[in-house]
GUMAR-38400 format. One record per residue (C-alpha): x, y, z; residue in one letter. Coordinates in Angstrom, 2 decimals, padded with zeros to 5 digits, m for minus. Layout:
BEGIN
[[X, Y, Z], "a"]
...
END
This chain:
BEGIN
[[054.46, m026.42, 032.87], "m"]
[[052.88, m025.40, 030.39], "t"]
[[052.21, m022.19, 028.42], "a"]
[[048.41, m021.34, 027.09], "t"]
[[048.18, m020.27, 023.54], "q"]
[[045.09, m017.55, 023.17], "h"]
[[043.07, m018.85, 020.40], "v"]
[[041.91, m015.70, 018.41], "t"]
[[038.21, m016.63, 016.55], "t"]
[[038.33, m014.50, 012.85], "t"]
[[034.22, m014.15, 012.44], "q"]
[[033.29, m014.19, 008.62], "s"]
[[031.32, m011.97, 006.79], "h"]
[[028.03, m011.75, 008.11], "l"]
[[025.47, m012.36, 004.78], "s"]
[[022.88, m010.08, 003.97], "v"]
[[020.52, m013.17, 004.94], "v"]
[[021.50, m014.09, 008.03], "q"]
[[020.31, m012.91, 011.70], "p"]
[[023.37, m010.41, 012.81], "d"]
[[021.09, m009.39, 016.29], "g"]
[[021.49, m005.85, 015.52], "r"]
[[017.89, m005.26, 015.93], "a"]
[[016.76, m006.22, 012.00], "g"]
[[019.86, m003.93, 010.63], "f"]
[[020.89, m007.35, 008.24], "g"]
[[017.38, m006.84, 006.72], "e"]
[[017.10, m003.20, 006.43], "l"]
[[020.56, m003.65, 004.92], "r"]
[[019.15, m006.03, 002.25], "a"]
[[016.01, m004.26, 001.40], "e"]
[[017.73, m000.83, 001.03], "l"]
[[020.57, m002.98, m001.53], "h"]
[[017.59, m004.45, m003.24], "a"]
[[015.52, m000.72, m003.70], "r"]
[[019.10, 000.83, m004.85], "s"]
[[018.88, m002.12, m007.50], "a"]
[[015.15, m001.42, m008.15], "d"]
[[014.03, m004.80, m007.67], "r"]
[[011.60, m003.67, m005.27], "d"]
[[010.29, m001.57, m008.28], "l"]
[[010.87, m004.37, m011.28], "v"]
[[008.94, m007.35, m008.84], "a"]
[[006.44, m004.10, m008.94], "l"]
[[006.28, m003.68, m012.66], "w"]
[[006.22, m006.74, m013.32], "s"]
[[002.59, m007.61, m011.72], "r"]
[[000.87, m004.53, m012.58], "l"]
[[m001.67, m005.21, m015.32], "k"]
[[m001.30, m003.35, m018.94], "y"]
[[m003.99, m000.62, m017.86], "a"]
[[m002.25, 000.00, m014.85], "e"]
[[001.34, 000.49, m016.29], "r"]
[[m000.56, 002.97, m018.75], "r"]
[[m001.63, 004.66, m015.76], "a"]
[[001.76, 004.90, m014.19], "v"]
[[003.23, 005.65, m017.28], "i"]
[[001.05, 008.72, m017.93], "a"]
[[001.63, 010.24, m014.60], "s"]
[[005.29, 009.88, m014.56], "a"]
[[005.53, 011.62, m018.22], "g"]
[[006.62, 009.65, m020.06], "m"]
[[005.56, 007.54, m023.78], "q"]
[[002.51, 005.55, m024.13], "p"]
[[004.57, 002.94, m025.95], "q"]
[[006.83, 002.81, m023.03], "d"]
[[003.62, 000.88, m021.51], "t"]
[[005.40, m002.37, m022.67], "t"]
[[008.81, m001.51, m021.86], "r"]
[[011.27, m004.19, m019.65], "d"]
[[011.49, m001.96, m016.28], "i"]
[[015.40, m003.05, m016.68], "g"]
[[015.68, m001.51, m020.10], "r"]
[[014.86, 001.88, m018.45], "m"]
[[017.57, 004.94, m017.37], "s"]
[[018.05, 005.49, m014.10], "q"]
[[015.72, 008.98, m014.50], "t"]
[[012.64, 006.43, m016.19], "e"]
[[012.79, 004.37, m012.75], "r"]
[[012.82, 007.72, m010.64], "n"]
[[009.97, 008.47, m012.42], "a"]
[[007.83, 005.78, m012.16], "i"]
[[008.98, 005.21, m008.69], "r"]
[[007.69, 008.72, m008.04], "a"]
[[004.46, 008.29, m010.22], "a"]
[[003.42, 005.06, m008.48], "i"]
[[004.47, 007.35, m004.72], "g"]
[[001.93, 009.48, m005.34], "r"]
[[m000.77, 007.92, m006.71], "m"]
[[m000.56, 005.59, m003.56], "s"]
[[m001.00, 008.47, m001.82], "r"]
[[m003.99, 009.63, m003.13], "y"]
[[m005.73, 006.43, m003.14], "a"]
[[m005.00, 006.48, 000.40], "q"]
[[m006.88, 009.63, 000.63], "t"]
[[m009.89, 008.74, m001.41], "l"]
[[m010.05, 005.50, 000.59], "n"]
[[m009.65, 007.37, 003.93], "d"]
[[m012.61, 009.94, 002.47], "q"]
[[m014.71, 007.28, 001.56], "l"]
[[m014.29, 005.04, 004.81], "g"]
[[m014.92, 008.54, 007.01], "t"]
[[m017.94, 009.60, 004.87], "d"]
[[m019.59, 005.64, 005.27], "r"]
[[m019.47, 005.38, 009.11], "h"]
[[m020.66, 009.42, 009.33], "d"]
[[m023.21, 009.75, 006.78], "h"]
[[m026.53, 010.49, 008.55], "p"]
[[m028.65, 007.27, 007.08], "s"]
[[m026.47, 005.18, 008.29], "r"]
[[m027.48, 006.10, 011.88], "a"]
[[m031.90, 006.50, 010.21], "l"]
[[m031.32, 003.01, 008.88], "a"]
[[m029.67, 001.62, 011.84], "a"]
[[m033.16, 002.74, 013.47], "m"]
[[m035.10, 001.39, 010.43], "a"]
[[m033.98, m001.92, 011.13], "r"]
[[m034.48, m002.03, 015.15], "r"]
[[m038.19, m000.99, 014.16], "a"]
[[m038.48, m004.36, 012.05], "l"]
[[m037.03, m006.37, 014.57], "d"]
[[m039.34, m004.75, 016.99], "a"]
[[m042.41, m005.90, 014.80], "g"]
[[m043.04, m001.75, 014.85], "d"]
[[m043.91, m001.28, 010.96], "s"]
[[m044.73, 002.17, 011.58], "r"]
[[m042.02, 002.90, 013.14], "g"]
[[m039.77, 001.71, 010.52], "a"]
[[m041.74, 003.84, 007.69], "k"]
[[m041.19, 006.70, 009.82], "h"]
[[m037.43, 006.25, 009.34], "w"]
[[m037.00, 005.21, 005.72], "l"]
[[m039.39, 008.28, 005.50], "e"]
[[m037.01, 010.12, 006.32], "l"]
[[m033.69, 009.02, 004.81], "i"]
[[m035.81, 009.09, 001.61], "e"]
[[m036.51, 013.40, 002.42], "r"]
[[m032.16, 013.91, 002.49], "g"]
[[m032.04, 013.09, 006.16], "a"]
[[m031.39, 016.15, 007.21], "k"]
END
């Protein structure tokens, strides 16, 4: 009779980049580590143009000469101020973009212009002029 041996396998530590089968937990963990080390901010800062950096620095309430500083040489408080400024500016830009998109699609002259185009396509220059006159008057 031979005795059976139970072999215990040890699982090696999962690398942050290896898929771990836990619904993307490893990727999220890697992203959080990068964010806590401000690597995402460093990458973003390096891609910003000088004028964009000036706007961020002004929004963060920092000095203009900070525009040329390396993000790695800034204190955590300064980096947090920059991150907050970028967030505020991003939300503001998104709000403006949403407003422009709404205005562009809902403007009454857009529908009148479409009617004028249809009249032109049908060869009705008199009808097209009518729609264009309405647009010129203010489309009210």
